[in-house]
Structure formats: structure tokens, C-alpha cells
Biopython code that builds the backbone (N, CA, C, O; Angstrom):
import numpy as np
from Bio.PDB.StructureBuilder import StructureBuilder

atoms = [
    (1, "MET", "N", (14.677, -11.452, 2.142)),
    (1, "MET", "CA", (15.185, -12.182, 3.333)),
    (1, "MET", "C", (14.168, -12.140, 4.476)),
    (1, "MET", "O", (14.028, -13.129, 5.195)),
    (2, "VAL", "N", (13.503, -11.103, 4.651)),
    (2, "VAL", "CA", (12.463, -10.965, 5.689)),
    (2, "VAL", "C", (11.460, -12.121, 5.597)),
    (2, "VAL", "O", (11.140, -12.767, 6.595)),
    (3, "PHE", "N", (10.978, -12.361, 4.383)),
    (3, "PHE", "CA", (9.965, -13.337, 4.154)),
    (3, "PHE", "C", (10.532, -14.739, 4.430)),
    (3, "PHE", "O", (9.835, -15.582, 4.995)),
    (4, "THR", "N", (11.746, -14.985, 4.050)),
    (4, "THR", "CA", (12.333, -16.288, 4.303)),
    (4, "THR", "C", (12.502, -16.517, 5.802)),
    (4, "THR", "O", (12.207, -17.617, 6.269)),
    (5, "GLU", "N", (12.941, -15.581, 6.547)),
    (5, "GLU", "CA", (13.022, -15.632, 7.959)),
    (5, "GLU", "C", (11.616, -15.720, 8.681)),
    (5, "GLU", "O", (11.487, -16.284, 9.768)),
    (6, "GLY", "N", (10.632, -15.156, 8.038)),
    (6, "GLY", "CA", (9.333, -15.207, 8.666)),
    (6, "GLY", "C", (8.492, -16.456, 8.376)),
    (6, "GLY", "O", (7.410, -16.634, 8.936)),
    (7, "HIS", "N", (8.999, -17.299, 7.510)),
    (7, "HIS", "CA", (8.355, -18.528, 7.130)),
    (7, "HIS", "C", (8.051, -19.377, 8.375)),
    (7, "HIS", "O", (8.991, -19.777, 9.062)),
    (8, "LYS", "N", (6.799, -19.665, 8.692)),
    (8, "LYS", "CA", (6.338, -20.371, 9.830)),
    (8, "LYS", "C", (6.814, -19.753, 11.159)),
    (8, "LYS", "O", (6.856, -20.415, 12.195)),
    (9, "LYS", "N", (7.159, -18.490, 11.089)),
    (9, "LYS", "CA", (7.560, -17.773, 12.318)),
    (9, "LYS", "C", (6.705, -16.532, 12.528)),
    (9, "LYS", "O", (7.175, -15.601, 13.182)),
    (10, "GLY", "N", (5.519, -16.460, 12.033)),
    (10, "GLY", "CA", (4.656, -15.340, 12.240)),
    (10, "GLY", "C", (4.302, -14.520, 11.155)),
    (10, "GLY", "O", (3.408, -13.688, 11.306)),
    (11, "ILE", "N", (4.968, -14.663, 9.931)),
    (11, "ILE", "CA", (4.558, -13.925, 8.816)),
    (11, "ILE", "C", (3.743, -14.669, 7.800)),
    (11, "ILE", "O", (2.732, -14.154, 7.322)),
    (12, "TYR", "N", (4.171, -15.917, 7.442)),
    (12, "TYR", "CA", (3.351, -16.755, 6.549)),
    (12, "TYR", "C", (3.771, -18.232, 6.853)),
    (12, "TYR", "O", (4.875, -18.575, 7.278)),
    (13, "ILE", "N", (2.711, -19.051, 6.568)),
    (13, "ILE", "CA", (2.905, -20.461, 6.756)),
    (13, "ILE", "C", (3.216, -21.215, 5.462)),
    (13, "ILE", "O", (3.882, -22.249, 5.426)),
    (14, "SER", "N", (2.704, -20.640, 4.465)),
    (14, "SER", "CA", (2.969, -21.199, 3.098)),
    (14, "SER", "C", (2.559, -20.156, 2.080)),
    (14, "SER", "O", (2.118, -19.081, 2.489)),
    (15, "ASP", "N", (2.667, -20.383, 0.842)),
    (15, "ASP", "CA", (2.159, -19.463, -0.195)),
    (15, "ASP", "C", (0.631, -19.622, -0.400)),
    (15, "ASP", "O", (0.037, -18.870, -1.172)),
    (16, "GLY", "N", (0.013, -20.568, 0.267)),
    (16, "GLY", "CA", (-1.425, -20.805, 0.178)),
    (16, "GLY", "C", (-1.920, -21.828, -0.747)),
    (16, "GLY", "O", (-3.079, -22.237, -0.685)),
    (17, "ARG", "N", (-0.990, -22.287, -1.679)),
    (17, "ARG", "CA", (-1.435, -23.255, -2.621)),
    (17, "ARG", "C", (-1.297, -24.711, -1.985)),
    (17, "ARG", "O", (-0.467, -24.999, -1.124)),
    (18, "LYS", "N", (-2.238, -25.593, -2.539)),
    (18, "LYS", "CA", (-2.235, -27.020, -2.102)),
    (18, "LYS", "C", (-1.797, -27.857, -3.308)),
    (18, "LYS", "O", (-1.969, -27.490, -4.470)),
    (19, "THR", "N", (-1.224, -28.996, -2.951)),
    (19, "THR", "CA", (-0.670, -29.875, -4.004)),
    (19, "THR", "C", (-1.850, -30.300, -4.970)),
    (19, "THR", "O", (-1.624, -30.393, -6.176)),
    (20, "GLU", "N", (-3.028, -30.542, -4.485)),
    (20, "GLU", "CA", (-4.106, -31.013, -5.329)),
    (20, "GLU", "C", (-4.586, -29.923, -6.388)),
    (20, "GLU", "O", (-5.216, -30.239, -7.397)),
    (21, "ASN", "N", (-4.256, -28.693, -6.091)),
    (21, "ASN", "CA", (-4.605, -27.580, -6.986)),
    (21, "ASN", "C", (-3.514, -26.549, -6.994)),
    (21, "ASN", "O", (-3.707, -25.471, -6.431)),
    (22, "PRO", "N", (-2.407, -26.808, -7.586)),
    (22, "PRO", "CA", (-1.175, -25.918, -7.382)),
    (22, "PRO", "C", (-1.269, -24.557, -8.075)),
    (22, "PRO", "O", (-0.441, -23.676, -7.843)),
    (23, "THR", "N", (-2.281, -24.395, -8.926)),
    (23, "THR", "CA", (-2.359, -23.094, -9.648)),
    (23, "THR", "C", (-3.394, -22.138, -8.972)),
    (23, "THR", "O", (-3.665, -21.098, -9.573)),
    (24, "ARG", "N", (-3.955, -22.381, -7.855)),
    (24, "ARG", "CA", (-4.940, -21.629, -7.210)),
    (24, "ARG", "C", (-4.525, -21.243, -5.802)),
    (24, "ARG", "O", (-3.783, -21.964, -5.136)),
    (25, "ASN", "N", (-5.012, -20.101, -5.366)),
    (25, "ASN", "CA", (-4.900, -19.608, -4.017)),
    (25, "ASN", "C", (-3.526, -19.202, -3.597)),
    (25, "ASN", "O", (-3.172, -19.225, -2.418)),
    (26, "TYR", "N", (-2.741, -18.821, -4.611)),
    (26, "TYR", "CA", (-1.364, -18.272, -4.302)),
    (26, "TYR", "C", (-1.560, -17.025, -3.521)),
    (26, "TYR", "O", (-2.429, -16.210, -3.832)),
    (27, "GLY", "N", (-0.743, -16.863, -2.482)),
    (27, "GLY", "CA", (-0.767, -15.539, -1.692)),
    (27, "GLY", "C", (-1.829, -15.592, -0.556)),
    (27, "GLY", "O", (-2.185, -14.554, 0.002)),
    (28, "THR", "N", (-2.325, -16.791, -0.222)),
    (28, "THR", "CA", (-3.293, -16.834, 0.843)),
    (28, "THR", "C", (-2.858, -17.500, 2.133)),
    (28, "THR", "O", (-3.661, -17.779, 3.023)),
    (29, "GLY", "N", (-1.570, -17.741, 2.202)),
    (29, "GLY", "CA", (-1.057, -18.467, 3.435)),
    (29, "GLY", "C", (-0.450, -17.537, 4.439)),
    (29, "GLY", "O", (0.383, -17.990, 5.223)),
    (30, "GLY", "N", (-0.794, -16.274, 4.483)),
    (30, "GLY", "CA", (-0.245, -15.337, 5.505)),
    (30, "GLY", "C", (-0.751, -15.598, 6.810)),
    (30, "GLY", "O", (-1.840, -16.157, 6.934)),
    (31, "MET", "N", (-0.010, -15.220, 7.892)),
    (31, "MET", "CA", (-0.434, -15.378, 9.270)),
    (31, "MET", "C", (-0.732, -14.103, 9.937)),
    (31, "MET", "O", (-0.849, -14.084, 11.162)),
    (32, "LEU", "N", (-0.871, -12.989, 9.202)),
    (32, "LEU", "CA", (-1.227, -11.739, 9.691)),
    (32, "LEU", "C", (-2.612, -11.219, 9.435)),
    (32, "LEU", "O", (-2.863, -10.014, 9.449)),
    (33, "HIS", "N", (-3.554, -12.203, 9.187)),
    (33, "HIS", "CA", (-4.917, -11.856, 8.928)),
    (33, "HIS", "C", (-5.436, -11.125, 10.142)),
    (33, "HIS", "O", (-4.951, -11.337, 11.254)),
    (34, "SER", "N", (-6.443, -10.243, 9.934)),
    (34, "SER", "CA", (-7.064, -9.338, 10.898)),
    (34, "SER", "C", (-6.161, -8.216, 11.268)),
    (34, "SER", "O", (-6.545, -7.451, 12.153)),
    (35, "ARG", "N", (-4.984, -8.019, 10.686)),
    (35, "ARG", "CA", (-4.158, -6.880, 10.877)),
    (35, "ARG", "C", (-4.299, -5.975, 9.713)),
    (35, "ARG", "O", (-4.544, -6.420, 8.592)),
    (36, "LYS", "N", (-4.150, -4.719, 9.957)),
    (36, "LYS", "CA", (-4.348, -3.684, 8.903)),
    (36, "LYS", "C", (-3.128, -2.808, 8.881)),
    (36, "LYS", "O", (-2.385, -2.712, 9.858)),
    (37, "TYR", "N", (-2.930, -2.161, 7.734)),
    (37, "TYR", "CA", (-1.820, -1.193, 7.657)),
    (37, "TYR", "C", (-2.259, 0.019, 6.764)),
    (37, "TYR", "O", (-3.142, -0.109, 5.915)),
    (38, "MET", "N", (-1.639, 1.133, 6.979)),
    (38, "MET", "CA", (-1.923, 2.330, 6.208)),
    (38, "MET", "C", (-0.580, 2.991, 5.762)),
    (38, "MET", "O", (0.401, 3.044, 6.503)),
    (39, "VAL", "N", (-0.614, 3.483, 4.514)),
    (39, "VAL", "CA", (0.573, 4.188, 4.038)),
    (39, "VAL", "C", (0.247, 5.669, 3.890)),
    (39, "VAL", "O", (-0.776, 6.053, 3.323)),
    (40, "THR", "N", (1.157, 6.485, 4.422)),
    (40, "THR", "CA", (1.154, 7.934, 4.226)),
    (40, "THR", "C", (2.435, 8.188, 3.433)),
    (40, "THR", "O", (3.511, 7.746, 3.836)),
    (41, "SER", "N", (2.320, 8.921, 2.269)),
    (41, "SER", "CA", (3.548, 9.282, 1.557)),
    (41, "SER", "C", (3.577, 10.712, 1.156)),
    (41, "SER", "O", (2.549, 11.388, 1.205)),
    (42, "SER", "N", (4.696, 11.193, 0.767)),
    (42, "SER", "CA", (4.801, 12.570, 0.190)),
    (42, "SER", "C", (5.594, 12.526, -1.044)),
    (42, "SER", "O", (6.519, 11.725, -1.184)),
    (43, "TRP", "N", (5.224, 13.427, -1.999)),
    (43, "TRP", "CA", (5.750, 13.459, -3.338)),
    (43, "TRP", "C", (6.121, 14.883, -3.784)),
    (43, "TRP", "O", (5.410, 15.839, -3.475)),
    (44, "ASN", "N", (7.171, 15.007, -4.467)),
    (44, "ASN", "CA", (7.475, 16.215, -5.105)),
    (44, "ASN", "C", (6.572, 16.456, -6.308)),
    (44, "ASN", "O", (6.298, 17.598, -6.677)),
    (45, "ALA", "N", (6.109, 15.352, -6.920)),
    (45, "ALA", "CA", (5.312, 15.428, -8.087)),
    (45, "ALA", "C", (3.884, 15.942, -7.720)),
    (45, "ALA", "O", (3.303, 15.529, -6.716)),
    (46, "PRO", "N", (3.359, 16.827, -8.543)),
    (46, "PRO", "CA", (1.971, 17.298, -8.257)),
    (46, "PRO", "C", (0.974, 16.178, -8.493)),
    (46, "PRO", "O", (1.303, 15.233, -9.210)),
    (47, "LYS", "N", (-0.200, 16.232, -7.943)),
    (47, "LYS", "CA", (-1.271, 15.178, -8.046)),
    (47, "LYS", "C", (-1.487, 14.949, -9.498)),
    (47, "LYS", "O", (-1.657, 13.804, -9.918)),
    (48, "GLU", "N", (-1.489, 15.991, -10.291)),
    (48, "GLU", "CA", (-1.787, 15.846, -11.771)),
    (48, "GLU", "C", (-0.814, 14.962, -12.500)),
    (48, "GLU", "O", (-1.148, 14.437, -13.562)),
    (49, "ALA", "N", (0.407, 14.770, -11.961)),
    (49, "ALA", "CA", (1.292, 13.847, -12.558)),
    (49, "ALA", "C", (0.796, 12.411, -12.604)),
    (49, "ALA", "O", (1.139, 11.605, -13.469)),
    (50, "PHE", "N", (-0.042, 12.154, -11.597)),
    (50, "PHE", "CA", (-0.656, 10.868, -11.463)),
    (50, "PHE", "C", (-2.000, 10.694, -12.159)),
    (50, "PHE", "O", (-2.422, 9.578, -12.460)),
    (51, "THR", "N", (-2.667, 11.826, -12.410)),
    (51, "THR", "CA", (-4.091, 11.796, -12.781)),
    (51, "THR", "C", (-4.298, 12.181, -14.292)),
    (51, "THR", "O", (-5.233, 11.677, -14.913)),
    (52, "LEU", "N", (-3.540, 12.961, -14.816)),
    (52, "LEU", "CA", (-3.796, 13.475, -16.167)),
    (52, "LEU", "C", (-3.169, 12.677, -17.263)),
    (52, "LEU", "O", (-2.043, 12.197, -17.128)),
    (53, "ALA", "N", (-3.854, 12.533, -18.306)),
    (53, "ALA", "CA", (-3.359, 11.805, -19.563)),
    (53, "ALA", "C", (-2.134, 12.454, -20.016)),
    (53, "ALA", "O", (-2.098, 13.684, -20.067)),
    (54, "GLY", "N", (-1.072, 11.709, -20.369)),
    (54, "GLY", "CA", (0.114, 12.242, -20.964)),
    (54, "GLY", "C", (1.108, 12.625, -19.907)),
    (54, "GLY", "O", (2.249, 12.910, -20.270)),
    (55, "GLU", "N", (0.794, 12.660, -18.651)),
    (55, "GLU", "CA", (1.721, 13.097, -17.583)),
    (55, "GLU", "C", (2.471, 11.828, -17.155)),
    (55, "GLU", "O", (2.126, 10.708, -17.533)),
    (56, "PHE", "N", (3.544, 12.069, -16.323)),
    (56, "PHE", "CA", (4.523, 11.162, -16.016)),
    (56, "PHE", "C", (4.024, 9.804, -15.539)),
    (56, "PHE", "O", (4.516, 8.820, -16.091)),
    (57, "PHE", "N", (3.153, 9.629, -14.627)),
    (57, "PHE", "CA", (2.672, 8.402, -14.070)),
    (57, "PHE", "C", (1.548, 7.799, -14.870)),
    (57, "PHE", "O", (0.970, 6.796, -14.452)),
    (58, "LYS", "N", (1.226, 8.362, -15.977)),
    (58, "LYS", "CA", (0.315, 7.765, -16.967)),
    (58, "LYS", "C", (-1.131, 7.365, -16.348)),
    (58, "LYS", "O", (-1.682, 6.290, -16.586)),
    (59, "GLU", "N", (-1.635, 8.333, -15.563)),
    (59, "GLU", "CA", (-2.987, 8.117, -14.951)),
    (59, "GLU", "C", (-3.047, 6.877, -14.040)),
    (59, "GLU", "O", (-4.026, 6.133, -13.993)),
    (60, "THR", "N", (-1.953, 6.720, -13.341)),
    (60, "THR", "CA", (-1.881, 5.588, -12.348)),
    (60, "THR", "C", (-1.677, 6.101, -10.966)),
    (60, "THR", "O", (-0.700, 6.818, -10.748)),
    (61, "SER", "N", (-2.459, 5.817, -10.067)),
    (61, "SER", "CA", (-2.348, 6.348, -8.702)),
    (61, "SER", "C", (-1.151, 5.820, -8.009)),
    (61, "SER", "O", (-0.552, 4.831, -8.431)),
    (62, "VAL", "N", (-0.787, 6.495, -6.913)),
    (62, "VAL", "CA", (0.338, 6.020, -6.051)),
    (62, "VAL", "C", (0.116, 4.610, -5.686)),
    (62, "VAL", "O", (1.046, 3.813, -5.808)),
    (63, "ASP", "N", (-1.070, 4.218, -5.236)),
    (63, "ASP", "CA", (-1.377, 2.880, -4.659)),
    (63, "ASP", "C", (-1.381, 1.884, -5.776)),
    (63, "ASP", "O", (-0.917, 0.762, -5.574)),
    (64, "ASP", "N", (-1.871, 2.217, -6.937)),
    (64, "ASP", "CA", (-1.961, 1.242, -8.093)),
    (64, "ASP", "C", (-0.683, 1.198, -8.949)),
    (64, "ASP", "O", (-0.534, 0.316, -9.794)),
    (65, "GLY", "N", (0.224, 2.138, -8.732)),
    (65, "GLY", "CA", (1.453, 2.184, -9.469)),
    (65, "GLY", "C", (2.640, 1.964, -8.552)),
    (65, "GLY", "O", (2.952, 0.817, -8.234)),
    (66, "VAL", "N", (3.303, 2.998, -8.124)),
    (66, "VAL", "CA", (4.520, 2.875, -7.335)),
    (66, "VAL", "C", (4.411, 1.947, -6.136)),
    (66, "VAL", "O", (5.351, 1.203, -5.856)),
    (67, "LEU", "N", (3.287, 1.967, -5.416)),
    (67, "LEU", "CA", (3.171, 1.176, -4.267)),
    (67, "LEU", "C", (2.430, -0.252, -4.477)),
    (67, "LEU", "O", (2.164, -0.984, -3.524)),
    (68, "PHE", "N", (2.157, -0.539, -5.683)),
    (68, "PHE", "CA", (1.416, -1.748, -6.005)),
    (68, "PHE", "C", (2.102, -2.992, -5.358)),
    (68, "PHE", "O", (1.473, -3.750, -4.620)),
    (69, "GLY", "N", (3.473, -3.174, -5.679)),
    (69, "GLY", "CA", (4.184, -4.288, -5.183)),
    (69, "GLY", "C", (4.174, -4.379, -3.647)),
    (69, "GLY", "O", (4.060, -5.458, -3.066)),
    (70, "PHE", "N", (4.298, -3.198, -3.017)),
    (70, "PHE", "CA", (4.278, -3.148, -1.565)),
    (70, "PHE", "C", (2.953, -3.647, -1.024)),
    (70, "PHE", "O", (2.922, -4.430, -0.074)),
    (71, "HIS", "N", (1.874, -3.206, -1.611)),
    (71, "HIS", "CA", (0.469, -3.587, -1.184)),
    (71, "HIS", "C", (0.305, -5.139, -1.412)),
    (71, "HIS", "O", (-0.274, -5.814, -0.560)),
    (72, "ARG", "N", (0.791, -5.678, -2.506)),
    (72, "ARG", "CA", (0.655, -7.106, -2.725)),
    (72, "ARG", "C", (1.489, -7.857, -1.749)),
    (72, "ARG", "O", (1.024, -8.878, -1.243)),
    (73, "MET", "N", (2.668, -7.445, -1.445)),
    (73, "MET", "CA", (3.501, -8.074, -0.379)),
    (73, "MET", "C", (2.731, -8.150, 0.869)),
    (73, "MET", "O", (2.665, -9.219, 1.477)),
    (74, "ASN", "N", (2.139, -7.082, 1.296)),
    (74, "ASN", "CA", (1.376, -7.111, 2.559)),
    (74, "ASN", "C", (0.219, -8.015, 2.499)),
    (74, "ASN", "O", (-0.077, -8.705, 3.474)),
    (75, "ALA", "N", (-0.511, -8.049, 1.299)),
    (75, "ALA", "CA", (-1.610, -8.992, 1.158)),
    (75, "ALA", "C", (-1.123, -10.439, 1.288)),
    (75, "ALA", "O", (-1.849, -11.285, 1.812)),
    (76, "PHE", "N", (0.042, -10.723, 0.840)),
    (76, "PHE", "CA", (0.606, -12.062, 0.905)),
    (76, "PHE", "C", (0.701, -12.476, 2.358)),
    (76, "PHE", "O", (0.547, -13.658, 2.665)),
    (77, "THR", "N", (0.952, -11.528, 3.280)),
    (77, "THR", "CA", (1.096, -11.901, 4.663)),
    (77, "THR", "C", (-0.352, -11.979, 5.342)),
    (77, "THR", "O", (-0.506, -12.479, 6.457)),
    (78, "GLY", "N", (-1.309, -11.493, 4.650)),
    (78, "GLY", "CA", (-2.705, -11.561, 5.177)),
    (78, "GLY", "C", (-3.170, -10.217, 5.672)),
    (78, "GLY", "O", (-4.314, -10.113, 6.116)),
    (79, "MET", "N", (-2.328, -9.144, 5.624)),
    (79, "MET", "CA", (-2.812, -7.925, 6.081)),
    (79, "MET", "C", (-3.685, -7.221, 5.072)),
    (79, "MET", "O", (-3.582, -7.434, 3.864)),
    (80, "GLU", "N", (-4.581, -6.344, 5.621)),
    (80, "GLU", "CA", (-5.497, -5.629, 4.825)),
    (80, "GLU", "C", (-5.139, -4.171, 4.762)),
    (80, "GLU", "O", (-4.909, -3.519, 5.781)),
    (81, "GLN", "N", (-5.097, -3.678, 3.567)),
    (81, "GLN", "CA", (-4.771, -2.235, 3.355)),
    (81, "GLN", "C", (-6.044, -1.327, 3.698)),
    (81, "GLN", "O", (-7.155, -1.573, 3.227)),
    (82, "ILE", "N", (-5.803, -0.320, 4.506)),
    (82, "ILE", "CA", (-6.828, 0.646, 4.755)),
    (82, "ILE", "C", (-6.449, 1.980, 4.012)),
    (82, "ILE", "O", (-5.257, 2.201, 3.798)),
    (83, "PRO", "N", (-7.349, 2.824, 3.633)),
    (83, "PRO", "CA", (-7.036, 3.983, 2.830)),
    (83, "PRO", "C", (-5.876, 4.817, 3.513)),
    (83, "PRO", "O", (-5.906, 5.195, 4.684)),
    (84, "GLY", "N", (-4.939, 5.030, 2.693)),
    (84, "GLY", "CA", (-3.822, 5.956, 3.193)),
    (84, "GLY", "C", (-4.077, 7.300, 2.609)),
    (84, "GLY", "O", (-5.148, 7.562, 2.062)),
    (85, "ILE", "N", (-3.057, 8.193, 2.727)),
    (85, "ILE", "CA", (-3.142, 9.490, 2.200)),
    (85, "ILE", "C", (-1.769, 9.894, 1.615)),
    (85, "ILE", "O", (-0.713, 9.616, 2.184)),
    (86, "HIS", "N", (-1.840, 10.537, 0.496)),
    (86, "HIS", "CA", (-0.584, 10.867, -0.243)),
    (86, "HIS", "C", (-0.597, 12.391, -0.473)),
    (86, "HIS", "O", (-1.575, 12.944, -0.976)),
    (87, "PHE", "N", (0.486, 13.043, -0.102)),
    (87, "PHE", "CA", (0.649, 14.489, -0.311)),
    (87, "PHE", "C", (1.515, 14.724, -1.557)),
    (87, "PHE", "O", (2.496, 14.030, -1.821)),
    (88, "HIS", "N", (1.091, 15.738, -2.294)),
    (88, "HIS", "CA", (1.737, 15.924, -3.582)),
    (88, "HIS", "C", (2.243, 17.359, -3.618)),
    (88, "HIS", "O", (1.716, 18.276, -2.987)),
    (89, "ASP", "N", (3.349, 17.486, -4.436)),
    (89, "ASP", "CA", (3.910, 18.886, -4.677)),
    (89, "ASP", "C", (4.517, 19.515, -3.377)),
    (89, "ASP", "O", (4.431, 20.719, -3.138)),
    (90, "VAL", "N", (5.108, 18.654, -2.594)),
    (90, "VAL", "CA", (5.473, 19.068, -1.232)),
    (90, "VAL", "C", (6.761, 19.970, -1.207)),
    (90, "VAL", "O", (7.040, 20.631, -0.207)),
    (91, "GLU", "N", (7.538, 19.976, -2.343)),
    (91, "GLU", "CA", (8.696, 20.830, -2.386)),
    (91, "GLU", "C", (8.469, 22.216, -2.920)),
    (91, "GLU", "O", (8.903, 23.214, -2.345)),
    (92, "LYS", "N", (7.766, 22.251, -4.054)),
    (92, "LYS", "CA", (7.521, 23.561, -4.734)),
    (92, "LYS", "C", (6.285, 24.336, -4.290)),
    (92, "LYS", "O", (6.206, 25.563, -4.363)),
    (93, "ASN", "N", (5.306, 23.522, -3.814)),
    (93, "ASN", "CA", (4.093, 24.209, -3.426)),
    (93, "ASN", "C", (3.498, 23.645, -2.128)),
    (93, "ASN", "O", (2.309, 23.341, -2.033)),
    (94, "ALA", "N", (4.387, 23.523, -1.140)),
    (94, "ALA", "CA", (3.944, 22.987, 0.178)),
    (94, "ALA", "C", (2.999, 23.965, 0.856)),
    (94, "ALA", "O", (3.213, 25.177, 0.873)),
    (95, "ASP", "N", (1.947, 23.385, 1.414)),
    (95, "ASP", "CA", (0.993, 24.105, 2.244)),
    (95, "ASP", "C", (0.801, 23.300, 3.542)),
    (95, "ASP", "O", (-0.182, 22.582, 3.728)),
    (96, "ILE", "N", (1.774, 23.458, 4.404)),
    (96, "ILE", "CA", (1.833, 22.590, 5.665)),
    (96, "ILE", "C", (0.438, 22.636, 6.470)),
    (96, "ILE", "O", (-0.057, 21.604, 6.924)),
    (97, "ARG", "N", (-0.122, 23.815, 6.606)),
    (97, "ARG", "CA", (-1.337, 23.898, 7.366)),
    (97, "ARG", "C", (-2.499, 23.075, 6.726)),
    (97, "ARG", "O", (-3.228, 22.338, 7.391)),
    (98, "THR", "N", (-2.604, 23.248, 5.465)),
    (98, "THR", "CA", (-3.648, 22.493, 4.836)),
    (98, "THR", "C", (-3.314, 20.980, 4.849)),
    (98, "THR", "O", (-4.204, 20.159, 5.072)),
    (99, "ALA", "N", (-2.146, 20.641, 4.631)),
    (99, "ALA", "CA", (-1.731, 19.194, 4.679)),
    (99, "ALA", "C", (-2.020, 18.601, 6.124)),
    (99, "ALA", "O", (-2.555, 17.502, 6.269)),
    (100, "LEU", "N", (-1.647, 19.367, 7.129)),
    (100, "LEU", "CA", (-1.906, 18.833, 8.505)),
    (100, "LEU", "C", (-3.399, 18.733, 8.743)),
    (100, "LEU", "O", (-3.847, 17.761, 9.351)),
    (101, "LYS", "N", (-4.161, 19.661, 8.309)),
    (101, "LYS", "CA", (-5.634, 19.656, 8.469)),
    (101, "LYS", "C", (-6.183, 18.397, 7.694)),
    (101, "LYS", "O", (-6.976, 17.637, 8.251)),
    (102, "LEU", "N", (-5.772, 18.193, 6.458)),
    (102, "LEU", "CA", (-6.180, 17.061, 5.681)),
    (102, "LEU", "C", (-5.796, 15.678, 6.430)),
    (102, "LEU", "O", (-6.588, 14.739, 6.517)),
    (103, "TYR", "N", (-4.591, 15.668, 6.917)),
    (103, "TYR", "CA", (-4.095, 14.458, 7.551)),
    (103, "TYR", "C", (-4.926, 14.208, 8.841)),
    (103, "TYR", "O", (-5.373, 13.085, 9.076)),
    (104, "ARG", "N", (-5.120, 15.210, 9.635)),
    (104, "ARG", "CA", (-5.965, 14.976, 10.852)),
    (104, "ARG", "C", (-7.318, 14.517, 10.478)),
    (104, "ARG", "O", (-7.835, 13.600, 11.117)),
    (105, "GLU", "N", (-7.966, 15.115, 9.436)),
    (105, "GLU", "CA", (-9.303, 14.767, 9.038)),
    (105, "GLU", "C", (-9.282, 13.261, 8.513)),
    (105, "GLU", "O", (-10.208, 12.479, 8.726)),
    (106, "HIS", "N", (-8.193, 12.958, 7.844)),
    (106, "HIS", "CA", (-8.113, 11.526, 7.270)),
    (106, "HIS", "C", (-8.026, 10.544, 8.438)),
    (106, "HIS", "O", (-8.730, 9.535, 8.429)),
    (107, "LEU", "N", (-7.219, 10.795, 9.403)),
    (107, "LEU", "CA", (-6.988, 9.899, 10.544)),
    (107, "LEU", "C", (-8.246, 9.791, 11.347)),
    (107, "LEU", "O", (-8.590, 8.705, 11.813)),
    (108, "THR", "N", (-8.980, 10.942, 11.530)),
    (108, "THR", "CA", (-10.252, 10.923, 12.254)),
    (108, "THR", "C", (-11.297, 10.079, 11.541)),
    (108, "THR", "O", (-12.065, 9.387, 12.209)),
    (109, "GLU", "N", (-11.359, 10.107, 10.243)),
    (109, "GLU", "CA", (-12.268, 9.438, 9.382)),
    (109, "GLU", "C", (-11.965, 7.927, 9.451)),
    (109, "GLU", "O", (-12.875, 7.114, 9.614)),
    (110, "ILE", "N", (-10.687, 7.566, 9.326)),
    (110, "ILE", "CA", (-10.254, 6.132, 9.305)),
    (110, "ILE", "C", (-10.282, 5.472, 10.599)),
    (110, "ILE", "O", (-10.703, 4.320, 10.712)),
    (111, "PHE", "N", (-9.823, 6.201, 11.646)),
    (111, "PHE", "CA", (-9.828, 5.647, 12.967)),
    (111, "PHE", "C", (-10.941, 6.130, 13.907)),
    (111, "PHE", "O", (-11.008, 5.698, 15.058)),
]
sb = StructureBuilder()
sb.init_structure("model")
sb.init_model(0)
sb.init_chain("A")
sb.init_seg("    ")
for serial, (resi, resn, name, xyz) in enumerate(atoms, 1):
    if name == "N":
        sb.init_residue(resn, " ", resi, " ")
    sb.init_atom(name, np.array(xyz, "f"), 0.0, 1.0, " ", f" {name:<3s}", serial, name[0])
structure = sb.get_structure()
């Protein structure tokens, strides 16, 4: 519903395709070009659940797996993804001090 309401009202002007070539340029009609976004997430799953063969997420990162659709949706609007940060094993093995240090370092590096 958000995308329908945003049509020609600041989110996207079209899906980017032209009548003369309707199979090309889908997803390029966004109106939010030059804007960027970052995702920070936390997971109960350990990092290895995403990186090791045979584990739950089948060697697929947070960004390329669970958040893939979210990232494509934002690309449709014209926004650019900047590197986010994902914290793992936050319930069973939380290390708040290290996490905060990593987060501060990440933000300093990105911004």
C-alpha cells in the first residue's frame, strides 16, 4: 500500500520501463536517488548459522538472504544501500561492550 500511495508522490514515478522496450530497466523509476539507507539488525542465531555449510541459513548472509527483498524494494525507490552491521547470538552469548564498540567503529567508518 505504501508504494501505491507513493506513486508520483515522492517515492517512484514509474517502474522505469518504457513502451518501446518493456522488458528492460524495471526498477529504475524511483524518486529517491541520492538517498542512502543502512540496516542494523540483531539475531539470536550465531554468525556461523549464516556462514557455515549445512547450517540453517545455507551460507547466505543476512543481506543476501533474509533482507534481500527489503534491499530490492529500496533499490526500486532509487535508494542506495550502505554497509550495515548485524549482531549475532545476542540472547545466549551477548557481549554488549564489544557490540557497542563494533557499532561505534562501524558508524565512524561509514559516516
